[in-house]
N, CA, C and O atoms as a Maestro MAE file, in Angstrom:
{
 s_m_m2io_version
 :::
 2.0.0
}

f_m_ct {
 s_m_title
 :::
 protein
 m_atom[352] {
  # First column is atom index #
  i_m_mmod_type
  r_m_x_coord
  r_m_y_coord
  r_m_z_coord
  i_m_residue_number
  s_m_chain_name
  s_m_pdb_residue_name
  s_m_pdb_atom_name
  i_m_atomic_number
  :::
  1 25 119.785 113.701 89.296 1 A "UNK " " N  " 7
  2 3 119.491 112.790 90.344 1 A "UNK " " CA " 6
  3 2 118.407 111.853 89.859 1 A "UNK " " C  " 6
  4 15 117.516 112.238 89.102 1 A "UNK " " O  " 8
  5 25 118.495 110.681 90.286 2 A "UNK " " N  " 7
  6 3 117.415 109.580 89.881 2 A "UNK " " CA " 6
  7 2 116.919 109.057 91.216 2 A "UNK " " C  " 6
  8 15 117.655 109.028 92.202 2 A "UNK " " O  " 8
  9 25 115.659 108.644 91.232 3 A "UNK " " N  " 7
  10 3 114.918 108.150 92.374 3 A "UNK " " CA " 6
  11 2 114.525 106.675 91.994 3 A "UNK " " C  " 6
  12 15 114.029 106.402 90.901 3 A "UNK " " O  " 8
  13 25 114.766 105.794 92.920 4 A "UNK " " N  " 7
  14 3 114.316 104.431 92.895 4 A "UNK " " CA " 6
  15 2 113.399 104.326 93.957 4 A "UNK " " C  " 6
  16 15 113.750 104.722 95.069 4 A "UNK " " O  " 8
  17 25 112.101 103.778 93.755 5 A "UNK " " N  " 7
  18 3 111.068 103.664 94.726 5 A "UNK " " CA " 6
  19 2 111.026 102.177 95.017 5 A "UNK " " C  " 6
  20 15 110.987 101.364 94.094 5 A "UNK " " O  " 8
  21 25 111.034 101.786 96.383 6 A "UNK " " N  " 7
  22 3 110.970 100.469 96.799 6 A "UNK " " CA " 6
  23 2 109.688 100.345 97.619 6 A "UNK " " C  " 6
  24 15 109.468 101.017 98.627 6 A "UNK " " O  " 8
  25 25 108.850 99.423 97.103 7 A "UNK " " N  " 7
  26 3 107.548 99.056 97.726 7 A "UNK " " CA " 6
  27 2 107.684 97.845 98.439 7 A "UNK " " C  " 6
  28 15 107.872 96.804 97.809 7 A "UNK " " O  " 8
  29 25 107.604 97.843 99.822 8 A "UNK " " N  " 7
  30 3 107.675 96.560 100.557 8 A "UNK " " CA " 6
  31 2 106.253 96.230 101.042 8 A "UNK " " C  " 6
  32 15 105.533 97.118 101.499 8 A "UNK " " O  " 8
  33 25 105.856 94.968 100.942 9 A "UNK " " N  " 7
  34 3 104.611 94.374 101.261 9 A "UNK " " CA " 6
  35 2 104.790 93.135 101.975 9 A "UNK " " C  " 6
  36 15 105.719 92.395 101.652 9 A "UNK " " O  " 8
  37 25 103.924 92.797 103.004 10 A "UNK " " N  " 7
  38 3 103.824 91.546 103.526 10 A "UNK " " CA " 6
  39 2 103.500 90.531 102.460 10 A "UNK " " C  " 6
  40 15 102.655 90.772 101.597 10 A "UNK " " O  " 8
  41 25 104.192 89.360 102.518 11 A "UNK " " N  " 7
  42 3 103.799 88.239 101.549 11 A "UNK " " CA " 6
  43 2 102.275 87.982 101.727 11 A "UNK " " C  " 6
  44 15 101.713 88.268 102.784 11 A "UNK " " O  " 8
  45 25 101.655 87.464 100.725 12 A "UNK " " N  " 7
  46 3 100.251 87.224 100.743 12 A "UNK " " CA " 6
  47 2 99.846 86.170 101.872 12 A "UNK " " C  " 6
  48 15 98.783 86.280 102.484 12 A "UNK " " O  " 8
  49 25 100.581 85.343 102.065 13 A "UNK " " N  " 7
  50 3 100.226 84.345 103.220 13 A "UNK " " CA " 6
  51 2 100.419 84.829 104.713 13 A "UNK " " C  " 6
  52 15 100.062 84.171 105.690 13 A "UNK " " O  " 8
  53 25 101.035 86.077 104.760 14 A "UNK " " N  " 7
  54 3 101.260 86.487 106.119 14 A "UNK " " CA " 6
  55 2 100.034 87.413 106.434 14 A "UNK " " C  " 6
  56 15 99.566 88.189 105.601 14 A "UNK " " O  " 8
  57 25 99.553 87.265 107.711 15 A "UNK " " N  " 7
  58 3 98.365 87.975 108.135 15 A "UNK " " CA " 6
  59 2 98.801 89.456 108.259 15 A "UNK " " C  " 6
  60 15 99.941 89.771 108.601 15 A "UNK " " O  " 8
  61 25 97.848 90.327 107.968 16 A "UNK " " N  " 7
  62 3 98.217 91.839 108.059 16 A "UNK " " CA " 6
  63 2 97.012 92.492 108.913 16 A "UNK " " C  " 6
  64 15 95.957 92.915 108.440 16 A "UNK " " O  " 8
  65 25 97.420 92.485 110.374 17 A "UNK " " N  " 7
  66 3 96.443 93.048 111.242 17 A "UNK " " CA " 6
  67 2 96.183 94.520 111.090 17 A "UNK " " C  " 6
  68 15 95.088 94.985 111.406 17 A "UNK " " O  " 8
  69 25 97.127 95.246 110.629 18 A "UNK " " N  " 7
  70 3 96.824 96.631 110.371 18 A "UNK " " CA " 6
  71 2 95.921 96.811 109.204 18 A "UNK " " C  " 6
  72 15 94.949 97.564 109.258 18 A "UNK " " O  " 8
  73 25 96.255 96.087 108.097 19 A "UNK " " N  " 7
  74 3 95.292 96.116 106.943 19 A "UNK " " CA " 6
  75 2 93.755 95.650 107.379 19 A "UNK " " C  " 6
  76 15 92.744 96.211 106.958 19 A "UNK " " O  " 8
  77 25 93.760 94.660 108.186 20 A "UNK " " N  " 7
  78 3 92.406 94.101 108.659 20 A "UNK " " CA " 6
  79 2 91.692 95.224 109.436 20 A "UNK " " C  " 6
  80 15 90.490 95.426 109.261 20 A "UNK " " O  " 8
  81 25 92.419 95.946 110.284 21 A "UNK " " N  " 7
  82 3 91.836 97.006 111.103 21 A "UNK " " CA " 6
  83 2 91.305 98.154 110.310 21 A "UNK " " C  " 6
  84 15 90.310 98.777 110.679 21 A "UNK " " O  " 8
  85 25 92.014 98.457 109.142 22 A "UNK " " N  " 7
  86 3 91.506 99.470 108.255 22 A "UNK " " CA " 6
  87 2 90.192 98.880 107.545 22 A "UNK " " C  " 6
  88 15 89.132 99.505 107.562 22 A "UNK " " O  " 8
  89 25 90.329 97.700 106.953 23 A "UNK " " N  " 7
  90 3 89.124 97.071 106.393 23 A "UNK " " CA " 6
  91 2 87.843 97.050 107.264 23 A "UNK " " C  " 6
  92 15 86.711 97.272 106.835 23 A "UNK " " O  " 8
  93 25 88.176 96.749 108.561 24 A "UNK " " N  " 7
  94 3 86.930 96.690 109.433 24 A "UNK " " CA " 6
  95 2 86.322 97.988 109.732 24 A "UNK " " C  " 6
  96 15 85.135 98.092 110.041 24 A "UNK " " O  " 8
  97 25 87.222 99.094 109.630 25 A "UNK " " N  " 7
  98 3 86.767 100.440 109.914 25 A "UNK " " CA " 6
  99 2 86.024 100.980 108.683 25 A "UNK " " C  " 6
  100 15 85.230 101.899 108.885 25 A "UNK " " O  " 8
  101 25 86.173 100.557 107.528 26 A "UNK " " N  " 7
  102 3 85.646 101.040 106.242 26 A "UNK " " CA " 6
  103 2 84.089 101.103 106.283 26 A "UNK " " C  " 6
  104 15 83.537 102.131 105.891 26 A "UNK " " O  " 8
  105 25 83.407 100.123 106.709 27 A "UNK " " N  " 7
  106 3 81.973 100.319 106.715 27 A "UNK " " CA " 6
  107 2 81.422 101.303 107.627 27 A "UNK " " C  " 6
  108 15 80.284 101.735 107.437 27 A "UNK " " O  " 8
  109 25 82.174 101.719 108.661 28 A "UNK " " N  " 7
  110 3 81.642 102.898 109.447 28 A "UNK " " CA " 6
  111 2 81.770 104.262 108.804 28 A "UNK " " C  " 6
  112 15 81.244 105.279 109.258 28 A "UNK " " O  " 8
  113 25 82.600 104.194 107.580 29 A "UNK " " N  " 7
  114 3 82.718 105.437 106.769 29 A "UNK " " CA " 6
  115 2 81.711 105.316 105.570 29 A "UNK " " C  " 6
  116 15 81.646 106.223 104.740 29 A "UNK " " O  " 8
  117 25 80.987 104.280 105.487 30 A "UNK " " N  " 7
  118 3 80.092 104.098 104.399 30 A "UNK " " CA " 6
  119 2 80.676 103.327 103.245 30 A "UNK " " C  " 6
  120 15 80.002 103.116 102.236 30 A "UNK " " O  " 8
  121 25 81.903 102.908 103.371 31 A "UNK " " N  " 7
  122 3 82.488 102.101 102.207 31 A "UNK " " CA " 6
  123 2 82.295 100.596 102.456 31 A "UNK " " C  " 6
  124 15 82.873 99.961 103.338 31 A "UNK " " O  " 8
  125 25 81.454 100.130 101.615 32 A "UNK " " N  " 7
  126 3 81.125 98.587 101.833 32 A "UNK " " CA " 6
  127 2 81.648 97.740 100.757 32 A "UNK " " C  " 6
  128 15 81.552 96.523 100.914 32 A "UNK " " O  " 8
  129 25 82.232 98.234 99.600 33 A "UNK " " N  " 7
  130 3 82.601 97.590 98.444 33 A "UNK " " CA " 6
  131 2 84.117 97.170 98.372 33 A "UNK " " C  " 6
  132 15 84.593 96.776 97.307 33 A "UNK " " O  " 8
  133 25 84.869 97.259 99.522 34 A "UNK " " N  " 7
  134 3 86.193 96.975 99.590 34 A "UNK " " CA " 6
  135 2 86.396 95.534 100.138 34 A "UNK " " C  " 6
  136 15 86.012 95.239 101.270 34 A "UNK " " O  " 8
  137 25 86.978 94.686 99.354 35 A "UNK " " N  " 7
  138 3 87.205 93.258 99.871 35 A "UNK " " CA " 6
  139 2 88.277 93.062 100.821 35 A "UNK " " C  " 6
  140 15 88.061 92.268 101.737 35 A "UNK " " O  " 8
  141 25 89.371 93.634 100.764 36 A "UNK " " N  " 7
  142 3 90.498 93.551 101.667 36 A "UNK " " CA " 6
  143 2 91.373 94.901 101.543 36 A "UNK " " C  " 6
  144 15 91.280 95.708 100.619 36 A "UNK " " O  " 8
  145 25 92.195 94.987 102.595 37 A "UNK " " N  " 7
  146 3 93.180 96.021 102.677 37 A "UNK " " CA " 6
  147 2 94.561 95.400 103.067 37 A "UNK " " C  " 6
  148 15 94.626 94.524 103.930 37 A "UNK " " O  " 8
  149 25 95.599 95.846 102.450 38 A "UNK " " N  " 7
  150 3 96.942 95.403 102.937 38 A "UNK " " CA " 6
  151 2 97.791 96.645 103.076 38 A "UNK " " C  " 6
  152 15 97.760 97.500 102.191 38 A "UNK " " O  " 8
  153 25 98.530 96.778 104.125 39 A "UNK " " N  " 7
  154 3 99.346 97.910 104.410 39 A "UNK " " CA " 6
  155 2 100.875 97.622 104.077 39 A "UNK " " C  " 6
  156 15 101.382 96.557 104.430 39 A "UNK " " O  " 8
  157 25 101.530 98.496 103.457 40 A "UNK " " N  " 7
  158 3 102.933 98.226 103.136 40 A "UNK " " CA " 6
  159 2 103.678 99.524 103.448 40 A "UNK " " C  " 6
  160 15 103.185 100.416 104.138 40 A "UNK " " O  " 8
  161 25 104.898 99.577 102.897 41 A "UNK " " N  " 7
  162 3 105.670 100.788 103.102 41 A "UNK " " CA " 6
  163 2 106.398 101.234 101.715 41 A "UNK " " C  " 6
  164 15 106.655 100.410 100.838 41 A "UNK " " O  " 8
  165 25 106.665 102.446 101.617 42 A "UNK " " N  " 7
  166 3 107.258 102.958 100.362 42 A "UNK " " CA " 6
  167 2 108.586 103.666 100.790 42 A "UNK " " C  " 6
  168 15 108.579 104.552 101.645 42 A "UNK " " O  " 8
  169 25 109.671 103.263 100.194 43 A "UNK " " N  " 7
  170 3 110.968 103.935 100.460 43 A "UNK " " CA " 6
  171 2 111.434 104.501 99.187 43 A "UNK " " C  " 6
  172 15 111.275 103.919 98.114 43 A "UNK " " O  " 8
  173 25 112.002 105.622 99.313 44 A "UNK " " N  " 7
  174 3 112.538 106.397 98.147 44 A "UNK " " CA " 6
  175 2 114.046 106.541 98.408 44 A "UNK " " C  " 6
  176 15 114.496 107.022 99.447 44 A "UNK " " O  " 8
  177 25 114.866 106.044 97.285 45 A "UNK " " N  " 7
  178 3 116.277 106.177 97.360 45 A "UNK " " CA " 6
  179 2 116.683 107.087 96.150 45 A "UNK " " C  " 6
  180 15 116.458 106.771 94.981 45 A "UNK " " O  " 8
  181 25 117.298 108.235 96.534 46 A "UNK " " N  " 7
  182 3 117.762 109.074 95.430 46 A "UNK " " CA " 6
  183 2 119.233 108.909 95.272 46 A "UNK " " C  " 6
  184 15 120.021 108.977 96.215 46 A "UNK " " O  " 8
  185 25 119.577 108.680 93.988 47 A "UNK " " N  " 7
  186 3 120.964 108.340 93.600 47 A "UNK " " CA " 6
  187 2 121.520 109.691 92.873 47 A "UNK " " C  " 6
  188 15 120.810 110.340 92.105 47 A "UNK " " O  " 8
  189 25 122.723 110.013 93.160 48 A "UNK " " N  " 7
  190 3 123.382 111.067 92.315 48 A "UNK " " CA " 6
  191 2 123.615 110.436 90.994 48 A "UNK " " C  " 6
  192 15 124.117 109.314 90.937 48 A "UNK " " O  " 8
  193 25 123.265 111.120 89.882 49 A "UNK " " N  " 7
  194 3 123.380 110.467 88.593 49 A "UNK " " CA " 6
  195 2 122.306 109.552 88.236 49 A "UNK " " C  " 6
  196 15 121.148 109.835 88.542 49 A "UNK " " O  " 8
  197 25 122.586 108.506 87.630 50 A "UNK " " N  " 7
  198 3 121.622 107.532 87.037 50 A "UNK " " CA " 6
  199 2 121.233 106.667 88.198 50 A "UNK " " C  " 6
  200 15 121.943 106.495 89.189 50 A "UNK " " O  " 8
  201 25 119.948 106.090 87.982 51 A "UNK " " N  " 7
  202 3 119.491 105.068 88.906 51 A "UNK " " CA " 6
  203 2 120.209 103.888 88.991 51 A "UNK " " C  " 6
  204 15 120.530 103.367 87.923 51 A "UNK " " O  " 8
  205 25 120.551 103.317 90.091 52 A "UNK " " N  " 7
  206 3 121.332 102.021 90.110 52 A "UNK " " CA " 6
  207 2 120.354 100.975 90.769 52 A "UNK " " C  " 6
  208 15 120.201 100.852 91.985 52 A "UNK " " O  " 8
  209 25 119.734 100.262 89.829 53 A "UNK " " N  " 7
  210 3 118.751 99.221 90.283 53 A "UNK " " CA " 6
  211 2 119.334 98.164 91.119 53 A "UNK " " C  " 6
  212 15 118.768 97.759 92.135 53 A "UNK " " O  " 8
  213 25 120.542 97.682 90.671 54 A "UNK " " N  " 7
  214 3 121.292 96.590 91.403 54 A "UNK " " CA " 6
  215 2 121.633 96.986 92.766 54 A "UNK " " C  " 6
  216 15 121.537 96.162 93.675 54 A "UNK " " O  " 8
  217 25 122.044 98.250 92.993 55 A "UNK " " N  " 7
  218 3 122.470 98.799 94.291 55 A "UNK " " CA " 6
  219 2 121.147 98.877 95.120 55 A "UNK " " C  " 6
  220 15 121.146 98.481 96.285 55 A "UNK " " O  " 8
  221 25 120.040 99.374 94.543 56 A "UNK " " N  " 7
  222 3 118.827 99.439 95.229 56 A "UNK " " CA " 6
  223 2 118.270 98.172 95.663 56 A "UNK " " C  " 6
  224 15 117.686 98.100 96.743 56 A "UNK " " O  " 8
  225 25 118.424 97.052 94.813 57 A "UNK " " N  " 7
  226 3 117.949 95.802 95.088 57 A "UNK " " CA " 6
  227 2 118.727 95.236 96.334 57 A "UNK " " C  " 6
  228 15 118.120 94.637 97.221 57 A "UNK " " O  " 8
  229 25 120.142 95.449 96.381 58 A "UNK " " N  " 7
  230 3 120.916 95.009 97.484 58 A "UNK " " CA " 6
  231 2 120.520 95.698 98.704 58 A "UNK " " C  " 6
  232 15 120.438 95.055 99.750 58 A "UNK " " O  " 8
  233 25 120.246 97.051 98.668 59 A "UNK " " N  " 7
  234 3 119.816 97.720 99.844 59 A "UNK " " CA " 6
  235 2 118.467 97.157 100.335 59 A "UNK " " C  " 6
  236 15 118.333 96.883 101.528 59 A "UNK " " O  " 8
  237 25 117.507 96.983 99.494 60 A "UNK " " N  " 7
  238 3 116.203 96.493 99.868 60 A "UNK " " CA " 6
  239 2 116.337 95.113 100.470 60 A "UNK " " C  " 6
  240 15 115.745 94.823 101.510 60 A "UNK " " O  " 8
  241 25 117.095 94.279 99.837 61 A "UNK " " N  " 7
  242 3 117.219 92.792 100.250 61 A "UNK " " CA " 6
  243 2 117.945 92.834 101.630 61 A "UNK " " C  " 6
  244 15 117.509 92.082 102.501 61 A "UNK " " O  " 8
  245 25 118.948 93.593 101.900 62 A "UNK " " N  " 7
  246 3 119.712 93.475 103.069 62 A "UNK " " CA " 6
  247 2 119.198 94.349 104.191 62 A "UNK " " C  " 6
  248 15 119.473 94.003 105.340 62 A "UNK " " O  " 8
  249 25 118.473 95.461 103.987 63 A "UNK " " N  " 7
  250 3 118.155 96.343 104.877 63 A "UNK " " CA " 6
  251 2 116.636 96.720 105.020 63 A "UNK " " C  " 6
  252 15 116.120 96.843 106.131 63 A "UNK " " O  " 8
  253 25 115.954 96.896 103.862 64 A "UNK " " N  " 7
  254 3 114.686 97.451 103.929 64 A "UNK " " CA " 6
  255 2 113.570 96.430 104.141 64 A "UNK " " C  " 6
  256 15 112.548 96.766 104.739 64 A "UNK " " O  " 8
  257 25 113.740 95.160 103.658 65 A "UNK " " N  " 7
  258 3 112.699 94.151 103.645 65 A "UNK " " CA " 6
  259 2 113.125 92.936 104.409 65 A "UNK " " C  " 6
  260 15 114.270 92.510 104.263 65 A "UNK " " O  " 8
  261 25 112.304 92.370 105.188 66 A "UNK " " N  " 7
  262 3 112.553 91.012 105.834 66 A "UNK " " CA " 6
  263 2 112.129 90.025 104.872 66 A "UNK " " C  " 6
  264 15 110.930 89.914 104.615 66 A "UNK " " O  " 8
  265 25 113.070 89.232 104.268 67 A "UNK " " N  " 7
  266 3 112.676 88.320 103.147 67 A "UNK " " CA " 6
  267 2 111.815 87.051 103.678 67 A "UNK " " C  " 6
  268 15 111.239 86.311 102.882 67 A "UNK " " O  " 8
  269 25 111.771 86.864 105.014 68 A "UNK " " N  " 7
  270 3 111.028 85.846 105.527 68 A "UNK " " CA " 6
  271 2 109.530 86.115 105.359 68 A "UNK " " C  " 6
  272 15 108.741 85.224 105.045 68 A "UNK " " O  " 8
  273 25 109.171 87.407 105.585 69 A "UNK " " N  " 7
  274 3 107.760 87.726 105.625 69 A "UNK " " CA " 6
  275 2 107.321 88.809 104.652 69 A "UNK " " C  " 6
  276 15 106.138 89.127 104.530 69 A "UNK " " O  " 8
  277 25 108.287 89.349 103.981 70 A "UNK " " N  " 7
  278 3 107.925 90.548 103.024 70 A "UNK " " CA " 6
  279 2 108.534 90.286 101.671 70 A "UNK " " C  " 6
  280 15 109.569 89.634 101.535 70 A "UNK " " O  " 8
  281 25 107.812 90.853 100.613 71 A "UNK " " N  " 7
  282 3 108.353 91.012 99.298 71 A "UNK " " CA " 6
  283 2 108.587 92.442 98.975 71 A "UNK " " C  " 6
  284 15 108.039 93.318 99.644 71 A "UNK " " O  " 8
  285 25 109.362 92.714 98.000 72 A "UNK " " N  " 7
  286 3 109.573 94.091 97.545 72 A "UNK " " CA " 6
  287 2 109.654 94.205 96.155 72 A "UNK " " C  " 6
  288 15 110.091 93.257 95.502 72 A "UNK " " O  " 8
  289 25 109.264 95.319 95.575 73 A "UNK " " N  " 7
  290 3 109.366 95.659 94.197 73 A "UNK " " CA " 6
  291 2 110.192 97.018 94.079 73 A "UNK " " C  " 6
  292 15 110.190 97.862 94.975 73 A "UNK " " O  " 8
  293 25 110.914 97.148 92.860 74 A "UNK " " N  " 7
  294 3 111.709 98.314 92.585 74 A "UNK " " CA " 6
  295 2 110.996 98.947 91.392 74 A "UNK " " C  " 6
  296 15 110.331 98.294 90.587 74 A "UNK " " O  " 8
  297 25 111.199 100.369 91.334 75 A "UNK " " N  " 7
  298 3 110.932 100.972 90.122 75 A "UNK " " CA " 6
  299 2 111.673 102.331 90.069 75 A "UNK " " C  " 6
  300 15 111.954 102.949 91.096 75 A "UNK " " O  " 8
  301 25 111.965 102.750 88.870 76 A "UNK " " N  " 7
  302 3 112.606 104.081 88.790 76 A "UNK " " CA " 6
  303 2 111.572 105.132 88.569 76 A "UNK " " C  " 6
  304 15 110.818 105.016 87.602 76 A "UNK " " O  " 8
  305 25 111.468 106.167 89.396 77 A "UNK " " N  " 7
  306 3 110.476 107.183 89.166 77 A "UNK " " CA " 6
  307 2 111.178 108.354 88.633 77 A "UNK " " C  " 6
  308 15 112.179 108.874 89.126 77 A "UNK " " O  " 8
  309 25 110.507 108.741 87.501 78 A "UNK " " N  " 7
  310 3 110.991 109.853 86.770 78 A "UNK " " CA " 6
  311 2 110.731 111.089 87.557 78 A "UNK " " C  " 6
  312 15 109.738 111.140 88.284 78 A "UNK " " O  " 8
  313 25 111.559 112.088 87.461 79 A "UNK " " N  " 7
  314 3 111.510 113.250 88.201 79 A "UNK " " CA " 6
  315 2 111.123 114.346 87.136 79 A "UNK " " C  " 6
  316 15 111.845 114.482 86.148 79 A "UNK " " O  " 8
  317 25 110.060 115.089 87.299 80 A "UNK " " N  " 7
  318 3 109.649 116.154 86.472 80 A "UNK " " CA " 6
  319 2 110.491 117.275 86.750 80 A "UNK " " C  " 6
  320 15 110.791 117.544 87.913 80 A "UNK " " O  " 8
  321 25 110.942 118.021 85.680 81 A "UNK " " N  " 7
  322 3 111.653 119.113 85.793 81 A "UNK " " CA " 6
  323 2 110.937 120.295 86.414 81 A "UNK " " C  " 6
  324 15 109.852 120.623 85.933 81 A "UNK " " O  " 8
  325 25 111.459 120.989 87.474 82 A "UNK " " N  " 7
  326 3 110.806 121.955 88.103 82 A "UNK " " CA " 6
  327 2 111.223 123.350 87.444 82 A "UNK " " C  " 6
  328 15 112.378 123.552 87.070 82 A "UNK " " O  " 8
  329 25 110.264 124.242 87.333 83 A "UNK " " N  " 7
  330 3 110.663 125.634 86.774 83 A "UNK " " CA " 6
  331 2 111.757 126.198 87.732 83 A "UNK " " C  " 6
  332 15 111.768 125.921 88.932 83 A "UNK " " O  " 8
  333 25 112.588 126.929 87.188 84 A "UNK " " N  " 7
  334 3 113.690 127.648 87.828 84 A "UNK " " CA " 6
  335 2 113.103 128.399 89.120 84 A "UNK " " C  " 6
  336 15 112.076 129.067 88.997 84 A "UNK " " O  " 8
  337 25 113.743 128.292 90.337 85 A "UNK " " N  " 7
  338 3 113.432 129.007 91.545 85 A "UNK " " CA " 6
  339 2 112.301 128.242 92.334 85 A "UNK " " C  " 6
  340 15 111.904 128.677 93.415 85 A "UNK " " O  " 8
  341 25 111.835 127.194 91.820 86 A "UNK " " N  " 7
  342 3 110.826 126.427 92.582 86 A "UNK " " CA " 6
  343 2 111.562 125.051 93.094 86 A "UNK " " C  " 6
  344 15 112.331 124.371 92.414 86 A "UNK " " O  " 8
  345 25 111.183 124.810 94.353 87 A "UNK " " N  " 7
  346 3 111.769 123.624 94.989 87 A "UNK " " CA " 6
  347 2 110.599 122.428 95.029 87 A "UNK " " C  " 6
  348 15 109.386 122.632 95.071 87 A "UNK " " O  " 8
  349 25 111.200 121.267 95.009 88 A "UNK " " N  " 7
  350 3 110.185 120.076 94.946 88 A "UNK " " CA " 6
  351 2 109.772 119.780 96.371 88 A "UNK " " C  " 6
  352 15 108.970 118.875 96.606 88 A "UNK " " O  " 8
  :::
 }
 m_bond[351] {
  # First column is bond index #
  i_m_from
  i_m_to
  i_m_order
  :::
  1 1 2 1
  2 2 3 1
  3 3 4 2
  4 3 5 1
  5 5 6 1
  6 6 7 1
  7 7 8 2
  8 7 9 1
  9 9 10 1
  10 10 11 1
  11 11 12 2
  12 11 13 1
  13 13 14 1
  14 14 15 1
  15 15 16 2
  16 15 17 1
  17 17 18 1
  18 18 19 1
  19 19 20 2
  20 19 21 1
  21 21 22 1
  22 22 23 1
  23 23 24 2
  24 23 25 1
  25 25 26 1
  26 26 27 1
  27 27 28 2
  28 27 29 1
  29 29 30 1
  30 30 31 1
  31 31 32 2
  32 31 33 1
  33 33 34 1
  34 34 35 1
  35 35 36 2
  36 35 37 1
  37 37 38 1
  38 38 39 1
  39 39 40 2
  40 39 41 1
  41 41 42 1
  42 42 43 1
  43 43 44 2
  44 43 45 1
  45 45 46 1
  46 46 47 1
  47 47 48 2
  48 47 49 1
  49 49 50 1
  50 50 51 1
  51 51 52 2
  52 51 53 1
  53 53 54 1
  54 54 55 1
  55 55 56 2
  56 55 57 1
  57 57 58 1
  58 58 59 1
  59 59 60 2
  60 59 61 1
  61 61 62 1
  62 62 63 1
  63 63 64 2
  64 63 65 1
  65 65 66 1
  66 66 67 1
  67 67 68 2
  68 67 69 1
  69 69 70 1
  70 70 71 1
  71 71 72 2
  72 71 73 1
  73 73 74 1
  74 74 75 1
  75 75 76 2
  76 75 77 1
  77 77 78 1
  78 78 79 1
  79 79 80 2
  80 79 81 1
  81 81 82 1
  82 82 83 1
  83 83 84 2
  84 83 85 1
  85 85 86 1
  86 86 87 1
  87 87 88 2
  88 87 89 1
  89 89 90 1
  90 90 91 1
  91 91 92 2
  92 91 93 1
  93 93 94 1
  94 94 95 1
  95 95 96 2
  96 95 97 1
  97 97 98 1
  98 98 99 1
  99 99 100 2
  100 99 101 1
  101 101 102 1
  102 102 103 1
  103 103 104 2
  104 103 105 1
  105 105 106 1
  106 106 107 1
  107 107 108 2
  108 107 109 1
  109 109 110 1
  110 110 111 1
  111 111 112 2
  112 111 113 1
  113 113 114 1
  114 114 115 1
  115 115 116 2
  116 115 117 1
  117 117 118 1
  118 118 119 1
  119 119 120 2
  120 119 121 1
  121 121 122 1
  122 122 123 1
  123 123 124 2
  124 123 125 1
  125 125 126 1
  126 126 127 1
  127 127 128 2
  128 127 129 1
  129 129 130 1
  130 130 131 1
  131 131 132 2
  132 131 133 1
  133 133 134 1
  134 134 135 1
  135 135 136 2
  136 135 137 1
  137 137 138 1
  138 138 139 1
  139 139 140 2
  140 139 141 1
  141 141 142 1
  142 142 143 1
  143 143 144 2
  144 143 145 1
  145 145 146 1
  146 146 147 1
  147 147 148 2
  148 147 149 1
  149 149 150 1
  150 150 151 1
  151 151 152 2
  152 151 153 1
  153 153 154 1
  154 154 155 1
  155 155 156 2
  156 155 157 1
  157 157 158 1
  158 158 159 1
  159 159 160 2
  160 159 161 1
  161 161 162 1
  162 162 163 1
  163 163 164 2
  164 163 165 1
  165 165 166 1
  166 166 167 1
  167 167 168 2
  168 167 169 1
  169 169 170 1
  170 170 171 1
  171 171 172 2
  172 171 173 1
  173 173 174 1
  174 174 175 1
  175 175 176 2
  176 175 177 1
  177 177 178 1
  178 178 179 1
  179 179 180 2
  180 179 181 1
  181 181 182 1
  182 182 183 1
  183 183 184 2
  184 183 185 1
  185 185 186 1
  186 186 187 1
  187 187 188 2
  188 187 189 1
  189 189 190 1
  190 190 191 1
  191 191 192 2
  192 191 193 1
  193 193 194 1
  194 194 195 1
  195 195 196 2
  196 195 197 1
  197 197 198 1
  198 198 199 1
  199 199 200 2
  200 199 201 1
  201 201 202 1
  202 202 203 1
  203 203 204 2
  204 203 205 1
  205 205 206 1
  206 206 207 1
  207 207 208 2
  208 207 209 1
  209 209 210 1
  210 210 211 1
  211 211 212 2
  212 211 213 1
  213 213 214 1
  214 214 215 1
  215 215 216 2
  216 215 217 1
  217 217 218 1
  218 218 219 1
  219 219 220 2
  220 219 221 1
  221 221 222 1
  222 222 223 1
  223 223 224 2
  224 223 225 1
  225 225 226 1
  226 226 227 1
  227 227 228 2
  228 227 229 1
  229 229 230 1
  230 230 231 1
  231 231 232 2
  232 231 233 1
  233 233 234 1
  234 234 235 1
  235 235 236 2
  236 235 237 1
  237 237 238 1
  238 238 239 1
  239 239 240 2
  240 239 241 1
  241 241 242 1
  242 242 243 1
  243 243 244 2
  244 243 245 1
  245 245 246 1
  246 246 247 1
  247 247 248 2
  248 247 249 1
  249 249 250 1
  250 250 251 1
  251 251 252 2
  252 251 253 1
  253 253 254 1
  254 254 255 1
  255 255 256 2
  256 255 257 1
  257 257 258 1
  258 258 259 1
  259 259 260 2
  260 259 261 1
  261 261 262 1
  262 262 263 1
  263 263 264 2
  264 263 265 1
  265 265 266 1
  266 266 267 1
  267 267 268 2
  268 267 269 1
  269 269 270 1
  270 270 271 1
  271 271 272 2
  272 271 273 1
  273 273 274 1
  274 274 275 1
  275 275 276 2
  276 275 277 1
  277 277 278 1
  278 278 279 1
  279 279 280 2
  280 279 281 1
  281 281 282 1
  282 282 283 1
  283 283 284 2
  284 283 285 1
  285 285 286 1
  286 286 287 1
  287 287 288 2
  288 287 289 1
  289 289 290 1
  290 290 291 1
  291 291 292 2
  292 291 293 1
  293 293 294 1
  294 294 295 1
  295 295 296 2
  296 295 297 1
  297 297 298 1
  298 298 299 1
  299 299 300 2
  300 299 301 1
  301 301 302 1
  302 302 303 1
  303 303 304 2
  304 303 305 1
  305 305 306 1
  306 306 307 1
  307 307 308 2
  308 307 309 1
  309 309 310 1
  310 310 311 1
  311 311 312 2
  312 311 313 1
  313 313 314 1
  314 314 315 1
  315 315 316 2
  316 315 317 1
  317 317 318 1
  318 318 319 1
  319 319 320 2
  320 319 321 1
  321 321 322 1
  322 322 323 1
  323 323 324 2
  324 323 325 1
  325 325 326 1
  326 326 327 1
  327 327 328 2
  328 327 329 1
  329 329 330 1
  330 330 331 1
  331 331 332 2
  332 331 333 1
  333 333 334 1
  334 334 335 1
  335 335 336 2
  336 335 337 1
  337 337 338 1
  338 338 339 1
  339 339 340 2
  340 339 341 1
  341 341 342 1
  342 342 343 1
  343 343 344 2
  344 343 345 1
  345 345 346 1
  346 346 347 1
  347 347 348 2
  348 347 349 1
  349 349 350 1
  350 350 351 1
  351 351 352 2
  :::
 }
}
């Protein structure tokens, strides 16, 4: 099995109120050296057999991301072999 990870983020010119709320809360936790925060989403697609980046791109473009306000990136995530008897 192969896993493709899709990271979806708002385009830089789109305001991110959720990220702004987190950034505004950080000083209350004593964190003062963070310039900004952007919130996105991570989607994992597991393929039987080899990773199909073109299929994953089609899925992301048509279903997972709104191309008007969001960008996405794809990457294949290598799966580490688990010792027999252990589940991931």
